C-alpha positions as CSV (number, residue, x, y, z in Angstrom):
1,M,65.3,48.7,97.3
2,S,68.2,51.0,96.2
3,T,67.8,54.1,94.1
4,V,70.4,56.5,92.7
5,L,69.8,60.1,91.9
6,A,72.2,62.4,90.1
7,A,72.5,66.0,89.8
8,E,74.8,68.6,88.2
9,K,75.1,70.5,91.5
10,A,74.2,69.8,95.2
11,L,74.1,71.7,98.5
12,I,76.3,69.6,100.8
13,G,77.1,71.0,104.2
14,R,78.2,74.7,103.8
15,G,78.9,74.6,100.1
16,I,77.6,73.8,96.7
17,T,79.5,71.1,94.8
18,G,78.9,68.8,91.8
19,P,78.2,66.8,90.0
20,V,76.9,64.3,92.5
21,S,75.1,61.0,92.8
22,V,73.0,60.1,95.9
23,R,72.2,56.5,96.6
24,I,69.0,55.9,98.6
25,E,68.1,52.8,100.5
26,D,64.9,52.3,102.5
27,G,64.1,56.0,102.4
28,R,67.5,57.2,103.7
29,I,70.6,58.4,102.1
30,A,73.1,55.6,101.9
31,E,75.9,57.2,99.9
32,V,76.8,60.6,98.5
33,A,79.5,60.5,95.8
34,E,81.0,63.6,94.2
35,G,82.7,63.7,90.8
36,A,81.9,62.7,87.2
37,T,78.3,61.4,86.9
38,A,77.0,60.4,83.5
39,D,73.9,62.2,82.3
40,A,73.5,64.1,85.5
41,P,70.5,66.4,85.1
42,S,71.0,70.1,85.3
43,G,69.8,71.9,88.4
44,L,70.7,72.1,92.1
45,L,69.9,69.2,94.5
46,T,69.2,70.3,98.1
47,P,67.6,68.8,101.2
48,G,63.8,69.2,101.4
49,L,62.6,72.5,102.9
50,V,61.4,72.5,106.5
51,D,58.7,75.0,107.5
52,I,58.2,75.2,111.3
53,Q,55.5,77.8,111.3
54,V,52.5,77.3,109.0
55,N,48.8,77.8,109.8
56,G,47.4,76.4,106.6
57,A,47.6,76.5,102.8
58,F,45.8,75.8,99.6
59,G,42.4,76.9,101.0
60,A,42.6,74.9,104.2
61,D,43.1,76.2,107.8
62,F,44.5,73.9,110.5
63,A,42.1,75.2,113.0
64,E,39.2,73.8,110.9
65,I,41.0,70.9,109.2
66,D,39.5,67.8,107.8
67,D,41.0,64.9,106.0
68,E,40.4,66.5,102.6
69,G,42.0,69.7,103.6
70,M,45.0,68.0,105.0
71,R,45.4,66.0,101.9
72,R,45.5,69.3,99.8
73,I,48.2,70.6,102.1
74,V,50.5,67.6,102.1
75,T,50.2,67.2,98.4
76,G,50.5,70.8,97.6
77,L,53.6,71.7,99.8
78,P,56.1,69.6,97.8
79,R,55.5,71.9,94.8
80,T,56.9,74.6,97.0
81,G,59.9,72.5,98.0
82,V,58.6,71.7,101.5
83,T,58.9,68.1,102.6
84,R,58.4,68.6,106.4
85,F,56.2,71.1,108.2
86,L,54.9,71.9,111.6
87,P,51.1,72.7,111.7
88,T,50.6,75.8,113.8
89,L,47.4,76.7,115.7
90,I,46.8,80.3,116.9
91,T,45.1,81.6,120.1
92,A,41.8,80.0,121.1
93,D,40.2,78.9,124.2
94,L,42.7,76.4,125.6
95,G,40.3,73.4,125.6
96,Q,39.3,74.2,122.0
97,L,42.9,74.7,121.0
98,L,43.8,71.2,122.3
99,D,40.8,69.7,120.5
100,Q,42.0,71.4,117.3
101,A,45.5,69.9,117.8
102,R,44.1,66.4,118.2
103,V,42.0,66.9,115.0
104,V,45.2,67.9,113.2
105,L,47.1,64.9,114.5
106,A,44.3,62.5,113.4
107,A,44.1,64.1,109.9
108,V,47.8,63.8,109.5
109,S,47.7,60.0,110.4
110,T,45.0,59.6,107.8
111,V,46.9,61.1,104.9
112,N,50.5,60.1,106.0
113,G,52.6,59.1,103.1
114,S,50.7,61.2,100.5
115,G,53.3,64.0,100.4
116,A,55.0,66.3,102.8
117,R,55.3,64.9,106.4
118,S,54.0,66.6,109.5
119,L,56.4,67.1,112.5
120,G,53.8,67.4,115.2
121,V,52.1,70.6,116.3
122,H,53.0,74.2,117.2
123,L,50.8,76.1,119.7
124,E,51.1,79.8,119.0
125,G,49.1,80.9,122.0
126,P,47.1,81.3,124.2
127,F,50.0,82.3,126.5
128,L,50.6,85.6,124.7
129,S,50.6,89.3,125.6
130,T,47.4,91.4,125.1
131,K,49.8,94.3,124.3
132,R,51.1,92.5,121.2
133,P,48.1,90.5,119.9
134,G,48.5,90.9,116.1
135,V,45.3,89.2,114.8
136,H,45.0,86.9,117.8
137,D,42.0,87.5,120.1
138,P,43.3,89.2,123.3
139,A,40.2,88.1,125.1
140,L,41.3,84.5,124.8
141,M,44.9,85.1,126.0
142,V,45.8,83.6,129.4
143,A,48.7,83.2,131.7
144,P,50.7,79.9,131.5
145,T,49.7,78.6,134.9
146,P,51.0,75.2,136.0
147,E,47.5,73.6,135.4
148,R,47.5,74.9,131.8
149,I,51.0,73.7,131.1
150,D,49.9,70.3,132.4
151,A,47.0,70.4,129.9
152,V,49.2,71.2,126.9
153,L,51.8,68.6,127.9
154,E,49.1,66.0,127.5
155,L,49.7,66.2,123.8
156,H,53.0,64.3,124.7
157,Q,55.5,64.0,121.8
158,A,53.3,65.5,119.3
159,L,53.7,68.9,120.9
160,R,57.0,70.2,119.4
161,M,56.8,74.0,119.8
162,V,55.0,76.6,122.0
163,T,55.1,80.3,121.4
164,L,54.6,82.4,124.5
165,A,55.3,85.7,126.2
166,P,57.8,85.1,128.9
167,E,57.0,88.2,130.9
168,L,53.5,86.8,131.8
169,P,53.0,85.6,135.3
170,G,54.4,82.1,135.5
171,G,56.1,82.7,132.1
172,L,59.7,81.7,133.0
173,E,58.6,78.6,134.9
174,A,56.5,77.6,131.9
175,V,59.5,77.9,129.7
176,R,61.5,75.7,132.1
177,R,58.8,73.1,132.3
178,L,58.1,72.9,128.5
179,T,61.9,72.8,127.7
180,E,62.5,70.0,130.2
181,A,59.7,68.1,128.4
182,G,61.5,68.4,125.1
183,V,59.3,71.2,123.7
184,L,60.9,74.1,121.8
185,V,59.8,77.4,123.4
186,A,59.7,80.4,121.2
187,V,59.3,84.0,122.4
188,G,56.5,85.7,120.5
189,H,53.5,88.1,120.6
190,T,55.3,89.6,123.6
191,D,56.1,92.9,125.3
192,A,59.2,91.5,126.9
193,T,62.1,93.8,127.6
194,G,65.6,92.9,126.6
195,V,66.3,91.7,130.1
196,Q,63.2,89.5,130.0
197,T,64.1,88.1,126.6
198,T,67.5,87.1,128.0
199,A,65.9,85.5,131.1
200,A,63.7,83.5,128.7
201,A,66.8,82.1,127.1
202,D,68.4,81.5,130.5
203,A,65.2,79.4,131.2
204,G,65.6,77.4,128.0
205,A,63.7,79.3,125.3
206,G,65.4,78.7,121.9
207,M,63.5,80.6,119.2
208,I,61.9,84.0,118.3
209,T,58.6,83.8,116.5
210,H,58.4,86.1,113.5
211,L,61.2,88.4,114.4
212,F,60.2,92.1,114.6
213,N,56.4,91.3,114.3
214,A,54.1,91.4,117.3
215,Q,56.9,92.1,119.8
216,R,58.6,95.0,121.7
217,G,60.8,96.7,119.1
218,L,64.5,97.4,118.9
219,G,65.7,100.5,120.6
220,H,69.1,102.0,121.1
221,R,69.0,101.8,124.9
222,E,66.2,99.2,125.4
223,P,67.0,96.4,122.9
224,G,63.6,94.7,123.2
225,V,63.2,91.3,121.7
226,P,64.9,91.9,118.4
227,G,68.0,93.5,119.9
228,V,68.7,90.6,122.2
229,A,67.8,88.0,119.6
230,L,70.3,89.4,117.1
231,V,73.1,89.0,119.5
232,D,72.2,86.1,121.8
233,E,73.4,83.0,120.1
234,R,71.0,80.8,121.9
235,Y,68.1,82.0,119.8
236,T,67.1,80.9,116.4
237,L,65.3,83.8,114.6
238,G,62.1,82.9,112.8
239,L,61.8,85.3,109.8
240,I,58.9,85.8,107.4
241,A,60.7,86.9,104.2
242,D,57.7,88.0,102.1
243,L,59.3,91.5,102.2
244,A,56.0,92.9,103.7
245,H,56.3,91.6,107.3
246,V,60.0,92.6,107.3
247,G,61.5,95.0,104.8
248,A,64.4,94.1,102.5
249,D,67.0,96.2,104.5
250,A,65.9,94.7,107.8
251,C,66.2,91.2,106.3
252,R,69.7,92.0,105.1
253,L,70.5,93.2,108.7
254,V,69.2,90.0,110.2
255,F,71.3,87.8,107.9
256,K,74.4,89.9,108.4
257,A,74.1,89.7,112.2
258,A,72.9,86.2,112.6
259,G,73.0,84.3,109.3
260,D,73.6,80.9,110.8
261,R,70.7,81.4,113.2
262,V,68.0,82.4,110.9
263,A,65.1,80.1,110.1
264,L,62.9,81.1,107.3
265,V,59.2,80.5,108.0
266,T,56.1,81.3,106.1
267,D,53.5,81.8,108.8
268,A,51.3,80.8,105.9
269,V,47.5,80.8,106.2
270,A,44.9,79.2,104.1
271,A,45.4,81.8,101.4
272,A,48.9,80.5,100.5
273,G,48.9,79.0,97.1
274,M,45.5,80.5,96.3
275,P,44.3,83.6,94.3
276,P,42.8,86.7,95.9
277,G,39.7,86.1,98.0
278,V,38.5,85.5,101.6
279,Y,40.1,82.7,103.6
280,R,40.1,81.4,107.2
281,L,42.6,81.8,110.0
282,G,41.8,80.4,113.4
283,G,38.1,80.5,112.7
284,A,38.1,84.1,111.5
285,D,37.9,85.5,107.9
286,V,41.0,87.2,106.4
287,L,41.1,88.9,103.0
288,L,43.9,88.2,100.5
289,S,44.0,91.2,98.1
290,D,45.9,91.7,95.0
291,D,49.0,92.8,96.9
292,G,49.5,89.2,98.1
293,V,49.2,90.1,101.8
294,P,46.4,88.6,103.9
295,R,44.7,91.0,106.4
296,S,41.9,91.0,108.9
297,A,38.8,93.0,108.5
298,E,40.5,95.8,110.6
299,G,43.5,95.8,108.2
300,T,46.0,94.0,110.3
301,I,48.4,91.6,108.6
302,A,47.1,88.2,109.3
303,G,49.8,85.6,108.6
304,S,51.1,85.4,105.1
305,A,50.4,83.9,101.7
306,L,54.1,83.2,101.3
307,T,55.6,79.9,100.2
308,L,59.0,78.8,101.4
309,D,60.5,78.6,98.0
310,R,59.4,82.2,97.4
311,A,61.1,83.1,100.7
312,I,64.4,81.7,99.5
313,R,64.2,83.5,96.2
314,N,63.3,86.7,97.9
315,I,66.2,86.4,100.2
316,I,68.7,85.6,97.5
317,S,67.4,88.5,95.4
318,I,68.4,91.0,98.2
319,G,71.9,89.8,98.2
320,V,72.1,86.9,100.7
321,D,74.4,84.1,99.7
322,P,72.4,81.1,98.2
323,V,74.0,78.6,100.5
324,T,73.0,80.6,103.5
325,A,69.5,81.1,102.1
326,F,69.0,77.3,101.6
327,R,70.4,76.4,105.0
328,S,68.0,78.9,106.6
329,A,65.1,76.8,105.2
330,T,66.6,73.3,105.7
331,I,69.1,72.4,108.3
332,I,68.6,75.4,110.6
333,P,64.9,74.9,111.2
334,A,65.4,71.1,111.4
335,D,68.1,71.5,114.1
336,T,66.1,74.0,115.9
337,I,63.1,71.7,116.1
338,G,65.2,68.7,117.1
339,E,65.2,66.7,113.8
340,P,68.8,65.5,113.3
341,T,68.0,63.4,110.2
342,V,66.0,66.1,108.3
343,G,67.2,69.1,106.3
344,R,70.6,67.8,105.3
345,L,72.1,65.9,102.4
346,E,74.4,63.4,104.1
347,V,74.6,59.6,104.8
348,G,72.0,58.5,107.3
349,A,69.6,61.4,106.7
350,L,66.1,60.9,105.4
351,A,66.0,61.1,101.7
352,D,63.9,64.4,101.5
353,L,65.3,66.0,98.4
354,V,64.4,68.8,96.0
355,L,65.9,69.4,92.5
356,W,65.7,73.1,91.6
357,D,65.8,74.5,88.1
358,E,67.9,77.4,87.0
359,T,65.3,79.9,88.2
360,L,65.1,78.3,91.6
361,H,61.7,76.7,91.3
362,P,61.3,73.1,92.3
363,S,61.3,70.7,89.4
364,K,61.3,67.4,91.4
365,V,60.7,66.6,95.0
366,W,61.3,63.3,96.9
367,V,60.1,62.4,100.4
368,E,62.0,59.5,102.0
369,G,63.2,58.5,98.5
370,N,59.7,58.6,96.9
371,L,59.0,61.0,94.2
372,V,56.1,63.1,95.3
373,Y,56.3,66.0,92.8
374,D,57.4,66.2,89.2
375,K,56.8,69.6,87.5
376,A,56.9,68.0,84.0
377,T,53.9,65.8,84.8
378,A,52.0,67.9,87.5
379,E,48.8,69.5,86.9
380,P,49.1,73.3,86.4
381,D,49.6,75.3,89.6
382,T,46.9,77.4,91.0
383,P,47.7,81.0,90.1
384,L,49.7,82.6,93.1
385,P,49.2,86.1,94.3
386,P,51.9,88.6,93.5
387,Q,54.2,88.8,96.5
388,R,56.9,91.3,95.6
389,E,59.0,88.4,94.4
390,A,62.2,89.2,92.6
391,A,63.2,86.8,89.9
392,G,65.2,83.8,91.0
393,Q,68.9,84.0,90.3
394,P,70.8,81.1,88.8
395,I,73.4,79.4,91.0
């Protein structure tokens, strides 16, 4: 079956052009034609957003997921523009963590086709530094021994990403083994020095988990993790752009230094898309207050309540070029996770598409050519917490 979508403007490659028409066949983009298009609707057509670090949303935590919770997530994410996502599980006993991963994968298979599509699983732990735990439980953090790496690799192709601290005993060998198995290794929750961060890239690591957060900081002599990440082109920089995890000026710095290597992520927890209240993260309670930032009982920031469309609007509002902002939530995370047919508007790509209104809110979303969200006919959204969001800027 062939379908044609038209739009006044579209993000194609490194620019915005229009009007355009996109022909879709069997869930993939078969043709992209630029030029006069009768009755092209207003708005901007982009690839679907790709979030490669999300712990939960809409009241559901991946560590305690069931089919109903997974259905809420996959049907809710498209209204934020997300069409592909990577479920993330935080530190737990390794056996328990692998059981959680299998439950996530089973729930995904049950609801597959209902909305946004899962890319597999991301283990953010337990191979992390007790010096940089964030809200992870330091008592459950362990070194990445060969036997433990054997265990995580039993998830096979479903294991797409592992965040670890490379300075741990066996850390660099773990990076090499995971990379050779096709798993993206991210440096995170780490006290690694600049030299150790470079060594991790030498061993195959390719991403930094939530840049600046839960890692040795940037110094003028000891660059730490951020200093190396900003100049080492082998790294993609995961950035939580809620303007609470990382301030506006630091976000501007990141984009000026490494704009083509930034992947916006939400690090969202079950509180995302929900009003203030108590929610779960990795089996523990977190409080979402009126400021829109989830925190543990001790007051530590615990993931975020950010949505990826908000992250884009935030980044544009502080002066980042819209093309760069959208690329950082589409093709860059897709390429980083090894998905060459996702996150781009080109012939042969999967037809995951978003039509944005003039305030940069999703108005229609398609997954593999199927309309999964239409703002005009959707139920009213759950009230979202106030997350320091500047108004979207027309393109």
